[in-house]
C-alpha positions in Angstrom: 115.8 113.8 138.0 113.2 114.3 140.7 116.0 115.5 143.3 117.0 118.0 140.5 113.3 119.2 140.4 113.1 119.7 144.2 116.5 121.4 144.1 115.1 123.8 141.4 112.0 124.5 143.6 113.9 125.0 146.7 116.3 127.6 144.8 113.1 129.4 143.6 111.9 129.4 147.1 115.2 130.9 148.2 115.1 133.7 145.7 111.3 134.4 146.2 112.2 134.8 150.0 114.8 137.3 149.0 112.6 139.2 147.0 110.1 139.2 149.8 113.0 140.7 152.2 113.7 143.2 149.5 110.0 144.3 149.3 109.8 144.7 153.1 112.6 147.0 152.7 110.8 148.9 150.1 107.9 149.2 152.3 110.2 150.8 154.9 111.9 152.9 152.5 108.3 154.3 151.3 107.0 154.7 154.8 110.2 156.6 155.6 110.1 158.8 152.4 113.7 157.6 151.2 113.3 157.8 147.6 117.1 157.1 146.7 117.1 154.1 149.0 114.0 153.0 147.3 115.4 153.5 143.8 118.4 151.3 144.8 116.0 148.7 145.9 114.5 148.8 142.5 117.7 148.0 140.8 118.5 145.2 143.2 114.9 143.6 142.5 115.5 143.9 138.8 118.7 141.5 139.4 116.7 139.2 141.6 114.2 138.9 138.9 116.5 138.0 136.2 118.0 135.6 138.7 114.4 134.2 139.3 113.9 133.9 135.6 117.0 131.7 135.1 116.1 129.5 137.9 112.5 129.2 136.4 114.0 128.0 133.0 116.0 125.5 135.1 113.0 124.3 137.0 111.1 123.8 133.7 114.2 121.8 132.1 114.1 119.7 135.2 110.5 118.9 134.8 110.9 118.2 131.3 113.7 115.8 131.8 111.5 114.0 134.7 108.8 113.9 132.1 111.0 112.4 129.5 112.5 109.8 132.1 109.1 108.7 133.1 107.5 108.6 129.8 104.7 110.7 130.7 102.5 111.5 127.7 100.9 114.9 129.0 101.5 117.9 127.4 101.5 119.8 130.8 102.9 118.4 133.9 101.6 119.5 137.5 103.3 119.2 140.8 100.3 116.8 141.7 101.0 114.6 138.8 104.6 114.3 139.9 104.0 113.8 143.5 101.7 110.7 142.5 104.7 109.0 140.8 107.4 109.8 143.4 108.4 107.4 146.2 107.4 108.2 149.8 110.6 110.1 150.9 110.9 112.2 147.3 107.1 112.8 147.6 107.5 114.3 151.0 110.6 116.4 149.9 108.7 117.6 146.8 105.5 118.5 148.5 107.3 120.4 151.2 109.1 122.3 148.5 106.1 123.0 146.5 104.4 124.3 149.7 107.3 126.4 150.6 107.3 128.1 147.4 103.7 128.5 147.2 103.6 130.2 150.7 106.5 132.6 149.8 104.8 133.6 146.6 101.6 134.3 148.4 103.5 136.2 150.9 105.5 138.2 148.4 102.1 139.1 146.6 100.5 140.5 149.7 103.6 142.3 150.7 103.8 143.9 147.0 100.2 144.7 147.2 100.8 147.0 150.3 103.7 148.6 148.5 101.4 149.4 145.5 98.9 150.9 147.8 101.6 153.0 149.6 103.0 154.1 146.2 99.3 155.2 145.2 98.7 157.1 148.3 102.0 159.0 147.9 101.2 159.7 144.3 97.9 161.4 145.5 99.5 163.2 148.3 102.2 164.5 145.4 99.1 165.5 143.1 97.3 167.1 145.9 100.4 169.1 146.8 101.1 170.2 143.3 97.4 171.4 142.9 98.1 173.5 146.1 101.2 175.0 144.8 100.0 175.7 141.5 96.4 176.0 141.4 94.5 175.7 138.1 92.4 178.4 136.5 89.1 176.6 137.4 89.9 176.6 141.2 90.6 180.4 141.2 88.0 182.8 142.7 88.4 185.0 139.7 86.5 184.8 136.4 83.1 184.6 134.9 81.4 182.5 137.7 81.9 185.0 140.4 81.0 188.0 138.3 77.6 186.3 137.4 76.5 186.1 141.0 77.2 189.9 141.6 75.7 191.0 138.0 72.6 192.8 139.5 74.3 195.0 141.9 76.7 197.7 141.4 79.7 198.5 143.4 78.2 201.4 145.1 74.8 201.3 146.6 72.9 204.5 145.3 70.2 204.3 148.0 72.6 204.8 150.8 
């Protein structure tokens, strides 16, 4: 059963690596202003996320099966608890799989944070462009604010 759990973690790592590669492609599409490509990548990302959900379900099932096989009483099961009950060879494999999965997820989070920042900057640029093209009434020079400043003077200077 522990081998199934290790395989499940390796499958999760592979899918997360696919997501990381896709995230890097999203960054490239954002920086090159290729919105059509970005949208296509979002659709591909949704497929990978659904695949990831299925793999996570398999990992949970494998962990439950291992827990039942080992007659483990705990409600929740951590990788540390599992590592303590495996033989040396399986322990090394499980530890490597857990470290690889954690590292990949950490890198994916960093990359997605970058993408989020790029999107926010793009949205600020779009908002600024929209304001320049279609200014609001408050930003115009006409209105009561400008007439209040000149209310003491007439258009023609009578002393001249």
